[in-house]
Structures are given as C-alpha cells and as structure tokens.
N, C-alpha and C positions, 0 to 999 in steps of 0.2 A: 575472483573473489576468492582465493582460497584461505578464509581467515574465519576462523570460528569464533570471533567473536558476538557475544549473544546484542550489542547495542549495535552495529554491524545487521545482524540478522533484524533486527528488528530495526533497522531503518527499510533496510533491502522490502522488506512487507511490507512496508508503510509505503512505501518506490509501488511495489509488484501493484497494491489496494488502490489507492491513488487511478495508478494506466486503465485496469480496469472497471474502477468509478467512468472515468475519463474516457472509456473505450462509446458507452452510449446509457451508461445506469446517469448518468448525470441529473435527469426533474430527479431523480431522489433526494428529500432535502439532506445536507449535512450532518452527518451525529446522525442518524438515526441509520438502522441496520433491518 
C-alpha cells in the first residue's frame, strides 16, 4: 500500500490492532484498553 490517505492509515491501524488482539489478547473485553 503506497497511499498516504488518513482514512487508509486509520483502517490499517485498526486491522493491525485487531490482528494483534486476536493473537492472544482475546480474554480482554472489547472496548477496554
């Protein structure tokens, strides 16, 4: 991805966070950090 769109970057960040969360932090309730 060679786009500097803030929307694309935000989506990428969300996807990356979701991936990390599903890697082993599933025991945590959604919405809490």
